[in-house]
N, C-alpha and C positions, 0 to 999 in steps of 0.2 A: 241479349242478357237482360234478365229482369232487373228492375231497379228498386232499391229499398227507399220507401218514403214513409213519412210519419203523418198520421191523420190529423185533421183539424176538426173542431167541434161542429157538428151538423145542426141545422135549425129544425125545429119541430115541423113535421109535415104529416098529414093524415095518410099519405101514400105508404108510409113505412109500416103501417099496421095492416095493409092489404096484401102483404107478402113481399118477398124480395124484389127489388127493382132489377130489370134486365141488365146483364153484365155489359152489353154493348153500350148502353146509355151511361153506365158507370165509368166505362173506359173513356168516353168522350168527356164526361164530367171531370175526371181526373186530369185530362190534358188541359181543359180550360182553366183548372185551378193551378196548373203548372206543378203538379205533384210528381215531378220527374227530376232526374239528375243526380240523386244521391246513390253512390255505389252500394251494392248489396253487402250485407253482413258488417255494417259499420255501426258504431255506437251513436245513438241519437243525441247524446249529450253534446256532441260537437256542433249540433245544428239548432237545438232548441233549449230554452231555459226550463229546467226541470220543475221550477215553481209553477209552470203552466201545465201541470200534469193532466188536468181534465181536457184542456184544449187539444192535447195531443195524446189521446187515450190509447191509441194503438202504437206500440213502441218498436216493433220489429218482428220479422219472421226469419229465423236462422237456426243453427244448431244451438243446443242448450248452453254450451260454454264456448270458449275460444276454439275455432276449428283447426284441426291438425290432420295431415294426410299420412298414409302408410309410408310413403317415401321418406317423410321426415322422421317417423318413428324408427324405421329400419336403420337410420344413420345415427340414432341417439344411443350412446353407450354410457353416458354420465348424466347425473342430475343437473350438471351445469348447462346442458343443452336446453333446459326448460326455464332458465332464469334470464331476465334481461340484463344488459350490460351494467346498468346502474346498481343492481344488486350484486353482481359478480365482483364489482370493484371494491365492495366492502367486506367480502368474505375471506377469512383466513383459511378455513378448512371446513368441509362438509362432514359432519359427524355421522348422520344416518340419512338414508333415503328410503321412502316407502312408495309403493304403488297401490292405490286404493280404487276399486271400481265402485260406481254409484249404482245401486240396485234400482233406485227409483229417483224421483225428482231431487231428494236431498238425503237419501238413505245410503250410508257408506258401508262397504264391506269391511272385513277385518284387515285386509291388506297384507302385503309381503314387504318386509323390511330387511335392509342390509346395512352394514357399517361402511363408512367412507362414501365417496361420491360416485363410484362405479356401480352400475347395476349388476346384480347377481345373474347367473344363468337362468334361474327361475323367473326373475323379473323380466329379463329379456324375452323369455318365452311368452309371457303374458302380453308384453307390449307388441310383439310381432305376430300375435295370433288373435288379436282383438277383432270381432266383427264390426262392420260399419255401424255408426251411431252409438258406439260405446262411449259412455261418459266416465272420466277418470280424473283422479287428482294425484299429483306428484308431491308427496309429503317430505319436506326437507328441513332438517335441523342443522344449522351451521354456526360456527364461531364468527363473531363480528368484530371488526376493528375500525378504528378511525382512520380513513385513508389519508388524512392530512398529517396525522401524528404517528400512525402505525401501531398504536397501542391497542391491546385487547379491551373490548367494551362489553362483552357478554355473548348471548346466543340469540340468533334470529330463527324464526319459524316461518317457512314459506309454504304455501299450498296452492300453486297454480293449477287451475282446472281446465280440462280440455274435452273436446268431443271429436271422435274420429269420423271424418267425413269422406265421402267418395271423391274420386279425382274430378268428376263432373257432377255438380250438385243438382238436385231437383229444383225446378222452377215452375211457377205458375205462368202459363203461357200468355195470359192476357196482361200480365204485369202486376206488380204489387200495388201500383197506384190504383188500378181498377179494383183490386181485392179490398184495399182499405176503404175506398169510397163506398163500395158495396156494403161493408160492415157498418160504416158510419151511418149511411142512409137508412139502414134497417134496424138500428138500435137507438134511435134518437130519444125515445121516451126514457129508456133506461139510463142514458147518459145524462139527461136533464135531472134525474132523481139521485145522482151520485152525491154521497156525503164525502166531500173532499178530505175531511179530517180522518176518515176511516178507510180511505182508498188504499188497497194493498197491491202486491205484485201478482197479477193474474198470469197464468201460463196454461195454454192449451197445447197438448202434444198431438201431432198428427204423423201418420206414416204415409209416404207416397210409394205405392207398390210398383212392381215392375210392369203392371198393366196401365200405369198412369192414374189409378184410382186412389182416393183417400181411404184409409182404414184406421182403426184404433184411434178415433178422435176422442181424446179424454182431457178433462179438466184436472190438472194435478196441483195447481196452486191457485187459491181463490183471490180475487181482487177485493174480497170482503164486501162485495156488493152482489148479493145473491141473484137479483133480477138481471144484472148485467152479465154475470157468469153464465146463467142459463140461456140468455138470448144469444150471446156470442157463440156458445157451444152449439145451439140449434142451427145457427147460420153456417158455421163451419161444416157441420154434418150434412147440410143440404146445399153446399156451395156448388153452383154450376161452373162450367168451364173445364179445361183440361190442364194437365200437368206434364211438363217435360220430365222424363224419368232420369234418375241419377245413373251414372256409369262408373264402373271400376276402371282401373288402368288399362285393362285388356279390351275395353269397349263393351263388356257385358253389362246388361241392365241389372241394377241392384236396388233394393228397397232403401229408403232413407227416412229417418225420423227428423222432423223439424218442430220448432216450438213457436207458437204465436204468443208474443209478449204484449200484455195490455195492462191498463191501470197505471201503476208506478213501476219503476225498475227496482229490483231488490233480489236478495239471495233466495 
C-alpha cells in the first residue's frame, strides 16, 4: 500500500532546471529522508505544524473530501448516518436534509431536499446511483439542545462533504514518498520564491484511467503563486512511473479522480 507523506523544503540545486530527476533516485532519496510510515488519506495536521506551511508545501494526494464507499451509502437511510456522535448528542430533531452534488471544485448544484431526517426516495436514488469520484454534501438543518440541561438552544446547520471512492483506490506504484520527493526536487526555484503571506490552497485534479495512465490533469484551485502552480502542473502532466488502477467491489477496473493538495490547506 502506498504511504502518505508530507514534503519538506528542498534546497536550491541547478539540476532541477535540467529536467526531472529520475524516479528511482527520488525513491532512494525518500527512503533516506525516512519519508515513510504515515497511512494514506490522513490529515497532515496530525503530524506537522500548519505554521510551517512552506516547509511542507505538498499536503496530500487523496479524494477531494472525506472518502465514502458505495457499501456505506447503500446502508444510509437517514441524515443521522452522516453525523458524528458528538453532533448527534446535541440534536433534538432534524428539520430538513438535502443532497447537493458538486459540479466542480466548489460549485454546488441546486440539490434535493426533504423534511425530517429520513431520505426521500428521490434522494436515495441519487445516493445509490452516484458514479465513482462524485463529490457531494449532505445539507442538514437540526434543532439543537443543551445535552446537560435538555433545553432548546436554536438551530444548527451541518454540511459534511464526501467523495465516493472505489473499493480499492488508485495508488502510485513507486509510493507517494517518491512522488513528493520528485516534485520538491524539481520546483526548488518556485518554492524559494513563495510569498508566504499570499500562499493559498492549491489543488490539482488528476484522473487515473483504467489503463493506469493519468488524464485530465487540471489546476482547479490556485496556490496564489503563479510560477509554483505552473511548475507543479507541468511536473504532474509529465510524471514518470505507473499507477495501480482502482477497482470496484466486483474487481472490475474503474477510473478514479484524485486531488494533489499543495500550498496551504483550505476550502
